N, C-alpha and C positions, 0 to 999 in steps of 0.2 A: 610745399615742396622744398623750401629752403631749410635744410636740416642744419644741425649744429656744425657740421664739418665745413659748410659753405658760408654760414650766416655772416661772420665778420669780414668775409672777402668782398661782399657786395659794396661796402662803403668805399674800399680802395678802388674797386673796379669802376665806380661811378665817374671818377675823374676821366677815365678813358672814354666812357660813353659820351660824356659831354663834349670832349675834344673831338672825338670822331664825328659826332653829329654836326658840330660846328663847322668843321672843314668840309664835310660832304654837302651840307645844306647851304652854307653861306660863308665863304672865306672871310668876308668882312667882319663876321662875328668873332673870329679868332685870328687877328692880324699877325700874331707872332707864329702862326702855323705855316710851315712851308712844305710844298710838295717837293721832296728832295730828289727823287729819281724814280725810274721805271725799270723793272726787270721782268721781262716776259709778261705774265698776266698779273704781276704784283707791283704795287706802288709803295714808295717809302715816304713817310711824313715825319717832320721834326718840329717840335716847339721847345719852349724853355724848360719843360719838365719831362716830356715824353718823346720817345721815338717809336714809330710803329710801321709795320708792313701790313698792307691791306689788299684784299681782292674781293671781287664780286662774283656771285654764282652765275652760271649760264642759265638764266631764267627760262629759256626755251627748252631746257632739259629738266626743269623742276617737275616733280610729280606731286599731284594733289589728290588725296583720297578722303572719303568720309563713309563710315560704315563699311570699310574694306573695298569700296568701289571708287574708281577714278572719276573725278569731277572736273568741271571747268575751273580755270584759274580764278581764285578769289581776289578781291581788291586788297592789295598789300600797301597801298599808298605809294609815295614816291620811291622809285627803285634805288635812289641814292642812299636810302637808309638801310639797305640790305647789304651786309658786309661781313666778311670773316677777317679777323685781325689778330696779329701777334705783336704785342707791345712791350716796351721796356721803360721803366722809370729810371731817370738818370742816377748813376751811382758808380761805385768802384767795381762792383760785380752785379750788374743788372740781370735779373732773371726774367724769363718770358712770361707774359700774361696772355692767355688765349681767350678771345671773346667772339661771339657771333650775334649779329642783330638780324632779326627776321623782318624788320620794317614795321609798318603800322599794323601789327598783327599780335594781339595779346594772347599769351600762352594760358593753357589750362593749368589750374592749380589742384586738380583732383589727384589724390595720391595714387589712384588706379592707373593714371597715365604717366607716372613718374619715370618708369623704365622705357617709355617710348622716346624720351629725349636722348638722342645719341649722336656721337660723331664716329664715323667709320672712315679709316684711312686705307686706301688701296694702292697697289702698285705691283709691277711684275717682279721686283726685287725684294718684296717684303710679304709677309703673311698678313692678310687683312686683319685689322684689329679694331675693336669697337670700344668706345668709352662712354659711360653714362654722363649726361650733362645735367647741371642744375639750371633751373629757369626762374626768371623774375620779370615782372612787368613794371616798367617805369616810363612815364611820359607817353602813355598809350602805345608803347613799343615793347616787343618781347626781346629779352636778352638771354643767352645761354652760355654757361661756363663749365669747364671740367673741374675736377678736384685739383686744388693747388699742387699737391705732390705729383700729379700726373703730367703737369704741363711740360716739363723738360722732355719727358719721354714722347709726348705727343709731337712736340716741335721736331725732335729727332726723326720720328717716323714721317712727318710731313715733308721733311727734306729728302727723304728716300722714296716717297710715294709719287703716284701719278695724279691722283685726285682724292678729294675728301668730300664726304657727304654728311650733311647735318640734317637730322630728322627731328621735327618739333610738332607739337599739337596745340591747336588753338582752343579758345574757350568754347567754340561751336563744335569741337571734335574733328576739325579738319586737320589731317596729317600732311605736313609739307616735308618733302625731301629735296634739299638744295645741294647741288654738286658744284664744287669749286675746283678749278684747275690748279695744279701745284707747280706749273712751269714758271720758273724764276723765283720760287720761294726761298731757296737757299741763299742766293745773292741778296735778296731783299731783306731777309731776316738778319743775316750776318751784318749787313750795312746798318740796319736800324740799331742793332746791338752795339756796334762800334761807335756810332754817333752818340750813344747814351752812356758809354763807358768813360768815367772820369778818372783822372790820375789821383 
């Protein structure tokens, strides 16, 4: 599922994955990571290399389907690993990097399921828009990312939207749809970007 357009991106994204997992799982693992602030449903974290805004889906609103039918909630491991993140690497003009972790939930790599991996942004002031995501499995976890060139547009829409839904597919064919609140995202993302902008 990792085509040429995304392939080189995963190495750069891996740093974000490690840092995000470290701060969510055990702050002692990443002592230089600081929880910087809270804005609505979004938190800001800062370390020596990255600044990021992160939120968690409302798991009681998540929908699980297999074979088109709604099923009971599957085991996704520790909920701390399920997160939607907008990050910036420190620099003069840091650009946003969007990532989603589904937790201990490995993604399907069947090409037939590729178009099922999507991010949909919704809001009363915008037209609903859908973006195809690339998926990769690392450390027994599923990660999904948009195309690099689409990330600025996605972040702009997220700031205008009310909620965002990520849909992914597991190796067992379970389709998960997680919905994230976008309350506070503008302040959180702007602060993360400011903290990572160097002179």
